[in-house]
N, C-alpha and C positions, 0 to 999 in steps of 0.2 A: 426552238432549237432542233437542229437536224438530228436524225436518229444516229448517224455515224458519230456525230459530236458527243452525244451522250455515251456512246460506247468507248470513246477515247478517254473519258473520265474514270473508267473502271480500271483499276490496276491489272485485273486479269487480261485485259485486252489492249494494254498500253503498247505492248511490242508488236502489235499487228501493223501491217502497212495500211496505207490509206485505201488501196483497192480491196484488201481483205475486210476492212471495217465497213466499207460501202457494201460489199457483197453480203456480209453478215447483217448489216442493217436492213437489207432487203428481206431477210427472213424473220424479222421481228413482226409480231402480231399485236395490234392494239386491242386491249381489253378494257372496257368501261365498267366502273363500279359505282354504284349509288352510295350516298353517305350512309354509313352504318353497315354496309354490306361486306361480308367476309371474303377476303381473297382466298385464304385457306386457313385451316385450323391445325392446331397442334396434334401430331400423330397422323396427319394425312400423308399419303405417298407423295414424294417430291420428284418431279421430273422437269422443272422449269425454273428459270430465274426471271426477275422482274426489274424493270427500270421505271421510275416515276416520270412520266412525261408532263403531267399537270395534275394538280390537286395535292392531296396529302394522304398518307397512310400511316398506321401506327402498328408497331411490332409489340406484342405483349404476351405475358404468360396468363392463360385463363385461370380464374380463381378456383381454389380447391372445393369451395362450397359457396352458398348463396350469401354467407355472412362475411366473406372476405373480398376485398377488391381485387381487381386485376393488377398484375405487376407490369407497368409500362417499361419496356427496354429501350425503345427509340422511336422518335417521330421522323418519318421519311417525307421529304419534299422533292420538288422537281430536280432531277439529276441523281438522286439517291437510288441505290440498288439493293436488292436482297434476294436470298435464296440461291446464290451462285454455286454453293457446294452441291446442290442437288443435280447439277449437270454431270457430276462425276460419280455419284453413288446413289444407291437405292433406299437410303435410310429415310425414316419418316421425318416430318417437319418437327423442329424442336420448339417452335413457338407458333402463335397465331398472328394473322395480319388482318386488319380491317381498315377500310376506307373511312377517313374522317369526314371528308367532303366528296362531292362528285369527282372522281378521280379516273385518269386515263393511264394505264400501265402498258409498257412494252414487254411482251412475253417472248422469251427465247427458250425454246424446248431442247431437251437433250438430243432428240432425233435431228432437229434442224442443225444444231451445232456439229453433231457427229457427221452429218452428211457434208457440211462445208469443209470440216477438217479432212475428210477422206479426199476431197478434191484439191486441197491446198496444203502442200507439205510445209511451206513456210509459216503458215498460221498455226499448224499443229506444233511445230518446233517452237514458236514464240510463246504459245500457252504452256507448253511443257517446261520451257525455260523459266518462265514466271513462277510455276509451281515449284520447280526445283529450287529457285531462290528463296521462296518462302519456307520450304522444308530446311534448307541450309541455315536460314536465320533461326528457325525453331530449334534445330540441333545445336547451334551455337549457343543459344539461350539456355538450353537445358544441360549443355555440357560444361557450363562454367557458373561460378557463383553469381547470383543476381544481386545479392546484397553487398554493397560496397560503400565506403565513405566518400561520396562524390565531392562534398564540401572540402575535405582534406586534400583531395586531388587537385581541385581548382586553386586552393590556396598555395599548394606546393609550386604551381606553375605560373604564379603572379610575377609580373615584372616589378622593378623597384618603383616605378611611378604608380603602378596600381596599389602596391603596399603603402606607398605614402599617402594616397587618397584615402585608403581605408583607416589609416592612423589619424589623419586629420578629421574625418568624419566621427571616429571614435572619441577623440579629444574634444571636439566641439559639443558633444552631447554629454559632458561631465561637469561636475561642480568645480573641478580643478581648473578648468579653463575660465569659468565665470570668475572664480576668486582671483586667478592670475590677471585677468583683464581689469578687474576692479583695483587690484593693488598697483598695477602699472599706471592706471589713470591717476590714482592719488599720488603716487611717486612722481610722476611727470609734472603734474600741476604744482606739487610742493617745491620741487627743485626750481622750476621756472618762476615760482613766486618769490623765493627767498634768496637765490643767488644774485650776486651784484650784476652780472652781465647774463640775463637769460637767453638761451639759444632758441626758445620758442615761446615768446611772451603771449600773454592772454590776447585773443581767445584761442590760442593753441592751434594755429592753422596747420603747422606741419604734423601735429598729432592727428588731427582730423583727416589729413591726407593719408596718413599710415593706416588709420582705421578703415577708410574707404577702400584702400588697396587690399587689406585683409578680408574685408567682406566680398569684394569682387573675386578674390581668389578661392574663398571658401565655398561659394555657390557651385561652380563647376566640379570642384573635387568632391563635394558631398553628393552631387547627382551621379558622378562616376561610381562612387561607392555604393549608391542605391541601386543603380543598374546592375552592378556586379552581384549585389545581394538578390536581386530578381533572377539573375542567371543561376545562382545557387539554388534558389527555391524550385526553379523549373527543373534543374537536374535532379534534385532530391525527389520531386514528384515523379519524374520519369523512372527513377530507380525504384520507388515504391510501387509504381505500376508493374514494372518488370518482376519484382518480388511477388506481388499478389498474383500475377499471371502464372508464374512458375509454381507457386503454391497451389493455384487452382488446377493446373495440369497434374501435379503430383497427387492431389486429393482425388481427382478423377481416376488416375491410374490405380490408387489404392482401393477405390471403390469397386473398380472392375475386378481387381484381384480378389477383394472380399466377396464379391458376388459369385465369382467362379469357385472360390473355396467353399462358400456356403452351398452352392448347387452340388458340388462333389461331396460335401459332408452329408447333405440330405440323401444323396444317392446311396452312400455307404451305410447310413443309418438304416435306410429301407431294406438293404441287403441283409444287415445284421438282424433286424426285426424279423424278417422272413425266415432266416435261419433259426432264430430262437423259437419262433412259432412252430416251425417244423419239428425242432427237437421236442417241444412240449407235447405235440400231437403224437409223435412216436413214443414218447414215454407213457402217455395215457392209454394207448392202444394195447390190449392184452396180448402178450406174445404166446404163440402156439408152440407147445412143447414138442420136441421131435418124437414121432411115434405115439402120441398120446393126446389127450384132450388139451383144451386151451389152458395155459398156465394162469394161476390165480395168485 
């Protein structure tokens, strides 16, 4: 796969023109890693992003001690990318990456990207537009309630045909339908057995036709209802993901605030301890009486 085609799959570079992607692809550097070789480790200074050209790499959190296993975050294969945030900040790596097999990665450094953006205003605006869109989506998510009853919203917008399909599927899975069908069969057979002029004599051909039509209609209606249930489950899972993501962001914000509060508290406690220590020292030093010997 061409390097420019790999860049086109990265959301950050989707808005670039073909010429910009080709020019940026020329700045990519191939890095080869043996199986088990570390690409970078957690805490390392980050200044480049990587795209998997061939092979496989694994992103993981290193174990706290020798008795605990690593926490695998994601397995990266051809076309996958990682480390793109390091192009815009100087923060250390938040996880470690290791080549699982002999792997070739395409490296794009911050300096190469910055040099290209300084020469192409359209590329800079496209990347800024993509980042602004991500920020807008994040603000929208944080500015409104993530938890909502999506199942209720879907059910309120159902058409009469969809409601009918759900009712049929609900009825078919009940004992009421089974008992009704048995009672109808017995009644149909009894009537046509004992009336002088039966309208559907044995072997009840007309009744078999009705049952065949009923079965033929039940199948599509039940499948429609099952597909809608799958849609509800998918919407519920997406809502759960948004709720968890928002909670995670909120917890990280609280942790930062607690960390700042803890640092400020420690600083103030140090000041108070020094003041108290100075007061004790001054109280223990004998005071010299004016014009005379030291006071005792």
